[in-house]
N, C-alpha and C positions, 0 to 999 in steps of 0.2 A: 483882650489883653489880660494876662493873669497878674495877680498881685502876690508878691512874696512877703510872708510875715517876717518881721525882723525882731521878734521877741518871743519868749515863751512864758507861760503863766506858772508860778510856783507858789505852793501853799507856804505861809509863814507860820511856824509853830511857836505860838506864844499863848499863855493862859488867857481865857476870855476876858478877864478883868483888865488885862494889859493891852488889849487891841487898840484902844484909842491912843494911848501913849506911844505904842509901837508904830502906829500909822504916822504920827507927827514926826517921830525920829526918822523914819524911812523917807518921808517927804523932804525933811531937812537934808538928807543925804542924797537927794536927787532920784529916788526910786519911785516909780509909779505904783500905787497900790489901790486895791479895791476891797471892800468888805461887804459881806452879806449878813445882816443881823449882828448879834453880839458874839458869835462863836466862830466866825470864819474871816481870815485875812489872807489875801494873796497879793503877790508882787508880780509885776511885768518885768522880766529879765531880758535885757537887750542881748542879742546874739553877737558873737565876736568879742573883740577886745573891750568895748564899753561894758559888756555884760560881766566882766570880771569884777568891776567896782560894785555892780548891783549885787552879785552873789556874796561878796565880802560884807556888804552892808546888811544884807538879810541875815547872814550867819552871825554877825556881830550883835544884831538885835535879838536874835533867838537865844544866843548865849547870855546876853544881858538879863533877859527875863526868865532864863532857865532856873530851875530849882536843883539841877543836877550839878553839884559842886565838883565832882570828878571830871565831868565834861568841860567845865570852865577851866579847871587846872590844866587839862590836856591841851586846850586851845592856847593858853598862856605859854605853856612849855614849847609848843610848836612855834609860836610867834618869836619866842626868845631864841630858838635854834635857827630860824629861817635866815637871818643875815649871814650866819656862819656857813650855812649850806649854799647860799648864793655865791659867797666869796670863793668857796672851794670849787664850785662849778666854773666860775670865771677864770680861775687859775689853771684849770685842767686843760 
């Protein structure tokens, strides 16, 4: 009998000094994480619909600890425009 994996492993891009804090945040958001040493953090992303929440949580944590101001602003602009885009799609 074969076993099908229902998750994928994804590296979480945060500074090494933020790994402990990022781990706690991701755990709080329901994402399974593992770390090796002080320089590597990875998340187990569920496949299918539940994985959407995992991916959003990882992206949110990465942006929170990012030093790239432009990337943070682009994310906020996308979030601001998203409800309008969803409304337009629903009306079409």
